C-alpha positions as CSV (number, residue, x, y, z in Angstrom):
1,M,44.1,7.2,-103.8
2,A,41.6,5.8,-101.4
3,R,43.9,6.8,-98.5
4,R,44.2,10.3,-100.0
5,A,40.5,10.6,-100.3
6,E,40.1,9.6,-96.7
7,E,42.6,12.2,-95.7
8,L,40.8,14.9,-97.7
9,K,37.5,13.8,-96.2
10,G,39.0,14.1,-92.7
11,I,40.1,17.6,-93.5
12,V,37.0,18.8,-95.3
13,G,34.6,17.2,-92.7
14,P,35.1,19.7,-89.8
15,V,35.0,22.6,-92.2
16,A,31.6,21.4,-93.6
17,E,30.4,20.8,-90.0
18,K,31.4,24.4,-89.0
19,L,29.8,25.8,-92.2
20,G,26.6,23.9,-91.3
21,R,26.5,25.4,-87.8
22,M,27.2,28.8,-89.3
23,E,24.3,28.5,-91.7
24,S,22.0,27.5,-88.9
25,E,23.1,30.5,-86.8
26,I,22.6,32.8,-89.8
27,G,19.1,31.4,-90.3
28,R,18.3,31.9,-86.6
29,L,19.6,35.5,-86.7
30,E,17.6,36.1,-89.9
31,R,14.4,34.8,-88.2
32,E,15.0,37.0,-85.1
33,R,15.7,40.0,-87.4
34,R,12.4,39.5,-89.3
35,Q,10.6,39.1,-86.0
36,A,12.1,42.2,-84.5
37,Q,11.4,44.1,-87.7
38,G,7.8,43.0,-87.5
39,E,7.5,44.1,-83.9
40,L,9.1,47.4,-84.8
41,A,6.7,47.9,-87.7
42,Q,3.8,47.1,-85.3
43,M,5.1,49.7,-82.8
44,V,5.5,52.3,-85.5
45,R,2.0,51.7,-86.7
46,Q,0.7,52.0,-83.1
47,L,2.7,55.2,-82.7
48,G,1.3,56.5,-85.9
49,E,-2.2,55.7,-84.7
50,G,-1.5,57.3,-81.3
51,V,-0.2,60.4,-83.0
52,G,-3.2,60.5,-85.2
53,T,-5.5,60.1,-82.3
54,L,-3.6,62.8,-80.4
55,R,-3.8,65.1,-83.4
56,Q,-7.5,64.5,-83.6
57,E,-8.0,65.1,-79.9
58,A,-5.9,68.2,-80.1
59,G,-8.0,69.3,-83.0
60,N,-11.2,68.7,-81.1
61,L,-9.8,70.6,-78.1
62,V,-8.8,73.5,-80.3
63,S,-12.3,73.5,-81.9
64,A,-13.9,73.4,-78.5
65,L,-11.7,76.2,-77.2
66,K,-12.7,78.3,-80.1
67,R,-16.3,78.4,-78.7
68,P,-16.7,81.3,-76.1
69,S,-18.7,79.2,-73.7
70,T,-16.1,76.5,-73.6
71,R,-13.3,79.0,-73.1
72,G,-15.1,80.6,-70.2
73,A,-15.7,77.3,-68.5
74,W,-12.1,76.3,-68.9
75,G,-10.9,79.6,-67.5
76,E,-13.2,79.2,-64.4
77,I,-12.0,75.7,-63.8
78,Q,-8.4,76.9,-64.0
79,L,-9.1,79.8,-61.6
80,R,-10.7,77.4,-59.1
81,N,-7.7,75.0,-59.3
82,V,-5.2,77.9,-58.8
83,V,-7.1,79.2,-55.8
84,E,-7.3,75.8,-54.2
85,M,-3.6,75.3,-54.9
86,A,-3.0,78.4,-52.8
87,G,-4.6,76.7,-49.9
88,M,-8.0,78.5,-49.9
89,V,-11.3,76.8,-49.2
90,S,-14.6,77.5,-51.0
91,H,-17.3,79.4,-49.1
92,C,-14.7,80.2,-46.4
93,D,-11.9,82.0,-48.3
94,F,-13.6,82.6,-51.6
95,V,-17.1,82.6,-53.2
96,E,-17.8,81.7,-56.8
97,Q,-20.4,83.2,-59.2
98,S,-21.9,85.6,-56.7
99,T,-24.8,87.6,-58.1
100,I,-24.7,91.4,-57.6
101,Q,-27.8,93.5,-58.2
102,T,-27.0,96.9,-59.6
103,G,-29.0,99.7,-61.1
104,E,-27.8,98.8,-64.6
105,G,-28.6,95.1,-64.2
106,V,-27.2,91.9,-62.7
107,L,-23.4,91.3,-62.5
108,R,-21.8,88.0,-61.7
109,P,-18.0,88.0,-61.1
110,D,-16.3,84.6,-61.3
111,M,-14.9,84.9,-57.8
112,L,-14.8,87.0,-54.6
113,V,-11.8,86.4,-52.5
114,R,-12.2,87.4,-48.8
115,L,-9.5,89.6,-47.3
116,P,-8.8,90.3,-43.6
117,G,-11.0,92.9,-42.0
118,G,-14.1,92.0,-44.1
119,K,-12.5,93.1,-47.4
120,L,-13.1,91.5,-50.8
121,V,-11.0,91.2,-54.0
122,V,-13.0,90.6,-57.2
123,V,-11.4,88.1,-59.7
124,D,-12.8,87.6,-63.1
125,S,-11.4,85.0,-65.6
126,K,-10.9,86.1,-69.2
127,V,-9.6,83.8,-72.0
128,P,-8.5,85.7,-75.2
129,L,-7.8,82.5,-77.1
130,D,-9.3,83.0,-80.6
131,A,-6.5,85.0,-82.2
132,Y,-3.9,83.2,-80.1
133,L,-4.9,79.8,-81.5
134,S,-5.0,81.2,-85.1
135,A,-1.5,82.6,-84.5
136,I,-0.2,79.2,-83.4
137,E,-1.8,77.5,-86.5
138,A,-0.6,80.1,-88.9
139,P,2.8,79.7,-90.7
140,E,5.7,81.9,-89.9
141,G,5.5,85.4,-91.4
142,E,3.1,88.2,-91.9
143,E,0.0,86.1,-91.3
144,R,1.2,85.1,-87.8
145,E,2.1,88.7,-86.9
146,L,-1.4,89.8,-87.9
147,H,-3.0,87.2,-85.6
148,C,-0.6,88.2,-82.8
149,A,-1.6,91.8,-83.1
150,R,-5.3,90.8,-83.1
151,H,-4.6,88.8,-80.0
152,A,-3.1,91.8,-78.2
153,R,-6.2,93.9,-79.3
154,Q,-8.6,91.3,-77.9
155,T,-6.7,91.3,-74.6
156,R,-6.9,95.1,-74.4
157,D,-10.6,94.9,-75.2
158,H,-11.2,92.4,-72.3
159,I,-9.5,94.8,-70.0
160,G,-11.7,97.7,-71.1
161,K,-14.9,95.6,-70.8
162,L,-14.0,94.4,-67.3
163,A,-13.2,98.0,-66.3
164,A,-16.6,99.1,-67.6
165,K,-18.4,96.7,-65.3
166,G,-17.0,98.6,-62.3
167,Y,-17.0,95.6,-59.9
168,Q,-15.0,97.5,-57.3
169,R,-17.7,100.2,-57.1
170,Q,-20.4,97.6,-56.1
171,F,-18.7,96.8,-52.8
172,D,-17.8,99.2,-50.0
173,S,-15.0,96.9,-48.8
174,T,-13.0,96.1,-51.9
175,P,-9.7,97.6,-53.1
176,E,-9.8,100.0,-56.0
177,F,-8.9,97.3,-58.6
178,V,-10.2,94.1,-60.2
179,V,-8.0,91.1,-60.9
180,M,-8.3,89.8,-64.5
181,F,-7.2,86.2,-64.4
182,V,-5.6,84.9,-67.6
183,P,-5.4,81.0,-67.3
184,S,-2.2,80.6,-69.3
185,D,1.2,82.3,-69.1
186,G,1.7,81.7,-72.8
187,I,-1.5,83.7,-73.6
188,Y,-0.4,86.5,-71.3
189,Q,3.2,86.6,-72.7
190,A,2.1,86.6,-76.3
191,A,-0.2,89.6,-75.7
192,L,2.5,91.4,-73.7
193,A,5.1,90.8,-76.4
194,E,2.9,92.4,-79.0
195,D,1.6,95.2,-76.8
196,P,4.1,96.0,-73.9
197,A,1.8,98.8,-72.7
198,L,-0.9,96.4,-71.6
199,I,0.1,96.4,-67.9
200,E,0.1,100.2,-67.8
201,Y,-3.2,100.3,-69.6
202,G,-4.7,97.8,-67.1
203,V,-3.4,99.8,-64.1
204,S,-5.0,103.0,-65.6
205,Q,-8.3,101.1,-65.9
206,Q,-8.0,99.7,-62.3
207,V,-7.6,96.2,-63.7
208,L,-4.7,94.0,-62.6
209,M,-3.8,91.2,-65.0
210,A,-2.7,87.9,-63.2
211,T,-1.5,84.6,-64.5
212,P,-1.7,81.3,-62.5
213,T,1.8,82.1,-61.1
214,T,1.2,85.7,-60.1
215,L,-2.3,84.9,-58.8
216,I,-0.9,82.2,-56.4
217,G,1.6,84.8,-55.1
218,L,-1.2,87.3,-54.6
219,L,-3.4,84.7,-52.8
220,W,-0.5,83.6,-50.6
221,A,-0.1,87.3,-49.5
222,V,-3.9,87.3,-48.8
223,H,-3.5,84.1,-46.8
224,Y,-0.6,85.6,-44.8
225,G,-2.8,88.7,-44.1
226,W,-5.5,86.4,-42.8
227,R,-3.1,84.8,-40.4
228,Q,-1.9,88.1,-39.2
229,E,-5.5,89.3,-38.7
230,L,-6.3,86.2,-36.7
231,I,-3.2,86.8,-34.5
232,A,-4.2,90.4,-34.0
233,E,-7.8,89.4,-33.2
234,S,-6.5,86.9,-30.6
235,A,-4.3,89.6,-29.0
236,R,-7.3,91.9,-28.8
237,E,-9.4,89.2,-27.2
238,I,-6.6,88.5,-24.7
239,A,-6.3,92.2,-23.9
240,E,-10.0,92.6,-23.5
241,S,-10.2,89.5,-21.2
242,A,-7.3,90.9,-19.1
243,R,-9.0,94.3,-18.8
244,E,-12.3,92.6,-17.7
245,L,-10.4,90.5,-15.2
246,H,-8.7,93.6,-13.8
247,N,-12.0,95.4,-13.5
248,R,-13.6,92.4,-11.7
249,L,-10.6,92.1,-9.3
250,G,-11.0,95.8,-8.5
251,R,-14.7,95.2,-7.6
252,F,-13.8,92.1,-5.6
253,V,-11.3,93.8,-3.4
254,E,-13.9,96.2,-1.9
255,P,-16.2,93.6,-0.4
256,F,-13.2,91.4,0.5
257,A,-11.7,94.3,2.6
258,K,-15.2,94.9,4.1
259,A,-15.4,91.2,5.1
260,G,-12.0,91.6,6.8
261,R,-13.2,94.7,8.8
262,Q,-16.3,92.8,9.8
263,L,-14.2,89.9,10.9
264,D,-12.2,92.3,13.1
265,S,-15.5,93.7,14.5
266,A,-16.7,90.1,15.2
267,V,-13.4,89.2,17.0
268,S,-13.6,92.4,19.1
269,A,-17.2,91.7,20.1
270,Y,-16.2,88.1,20.9
271,N,-13.3,89.2,23.0
272,E,-15.5,91.7,24.9
273,A,-18.1,89.0,25.6
274,V,-15.3,86.7,26.8
275,G,-14.1,89.4,29.2
276,S,-17.6,90.0,30.5
277,F,-18.1,86.3,31.0
278,D,-14.8,85.9,32.8
279,H,-15.3,88.9,35.1
280,R,-19.1,88.7,35.7
281,V,-20.3,85.1,35.2
282,I,-17.4,82.9,36.3
283,P,-17.3,84.3,39.9
284,Q,-21.0,83.5,40.4
285,V,-20.3,80.0,38.9
286,R,-17.6,79.4,41.4
287,R,-19.9,80.4,44.3
288,I,-22.5,77.9,43.0
289,E,-19.8,75.2,42.9
290,Q,-18.6,76.0,46.4
291,A,-22.2,75.8,47.6
292,G,-22.4,72.3,46.3
293,A,-25.1,73.1,43.6
294,A,-22.8,72.4,40.6
295,S,-23.7,70.0,37.9
296,E,-21.5,67.2,36.5
297,R,-20.3,69.3,33.6
298,A,-17.5,71.8,34.3
299,V,-17.8,75.4,33.4
300,S,-14.7,77.2,32.1
301,A,-14.2,80.6,30.5
302,P,-13.5,80.5,26.8
303,S,-10.1,81.9,25.6
304,A,-9.9,85.2,23.8
305,V,-9.0,85.4,20.1
306,E,-5.7,87.3,19.7
307,I,-5.4,87.2,15.9
308,T,-7.1,89.8,13.7
309,A,-7.8,89.8,10.0
310,R,-5.0,91.1,7.9
311,A,-5.7,94.3,6.1
312,I,-5.1,94.7,2.4
313,T,-2.1,97.1,2.3
314,S,-0.6,96.6,-1.2
315,R,-0.2,99.9,-3.0
316,Q,-1.1,100.7,-6.6
317,A,1.4,99.2,-9.2
318,P,4.1,101.7,-10.0
319,A,4.4,103.1,-13.5
320,E,6.5,101.2,-16.0
321,E,9.4,103.6,-15.9
322,E,9.6,103.3,-12.1
323,L,9.7,99.5,-12.0
324,P,13.4,99.0,-12.7
325,A,14.4,101.5,-9.9
326,R,12.1,100.0,-7.4
327,R,13.2,96.5,-8.2
328,L,16.7,97.5,-7.1
329,E,15.6,98.4,-3.6
330,A,15.8,96.2,-0.6
331,A,14.5,92.6,-0.9
332,P,11.0,92.0,0.4
333,E,10.7,91.2,4.1
334,P,10.5,87.5,5.1
335,P,7.1,85.9,5.3
336,S,7.2,85.7,9.1
337,E,7.7,89.5,9.4
338,R,4.9,90.1,6.9
339,I,2.6,87.9,8.9
340,A,3.5,89.7,12.1
341,A,2.9,93.0,10.4
342,G,-0.5,91.8,9.2
343,A,-1.4,90.5,12.7
């Protein structure tokens, strides 16, 4: 029996040892599970707090945007960001909040964008957000449709009020339209979905609706026009400089030719004096030398100048249609022949 017990103990011992190790592993896994569950619960609580804070901030933002002054400031900030994104610079390419004195009072458009040639485009920011936010908060159904319809009416009213100000009539150098900037594509699309005739109505009122995307395209076109204007201005300056240079060269040729003629006269007078010296003075000098009354310095007749000043003989430039034919004629004479001809 004792031996049998020892055999059973030898068999059961490894099993008990393995069961002990398994129990320890299960305990470790259970502790890790509880720890992970606690961390997950903590993360969920933090996420819930973040969502609550986000909901509160979103609510505060919605409440702030329901105030007209806040909506206007937000629209102006968005307008400035879009214009700067298009590569324009304040006080160079655009002016903000410029005051206009009219017979009916003071007008202050949000922005004046400068165009090539001294032109201006008036841009005014409008944020029809009251009914749009109500439509978003409203449940699906008739209530939301009513708010959407009211949003479209508010957008149409903004177009009418902007057209009534007549910004384009206050400037002599502005196109016959005003740009109404809507700072959100969603606001614009919601109004257009409810009232598809808004674009036609705006055009009839000389008001062009623009979202951030379309305004960037418009401003890029303006920027391209500015570059073309600068290129054209540079070309005009170059042409004017060339014309002035041509005029000055024409004036310079006359005294230059006169100087050449006077050089010829001086050479002729010099040669005449040399001839007189050679025929009238030198013989007397030789007689003095033969008489033994000469000084130590020798007297010799100066040589005559045989080269005359070259005359300006180039003709007027041929007309453009005659240039190709004349270029096909004989090649110009060598430099030595031209010098000989000028001499």
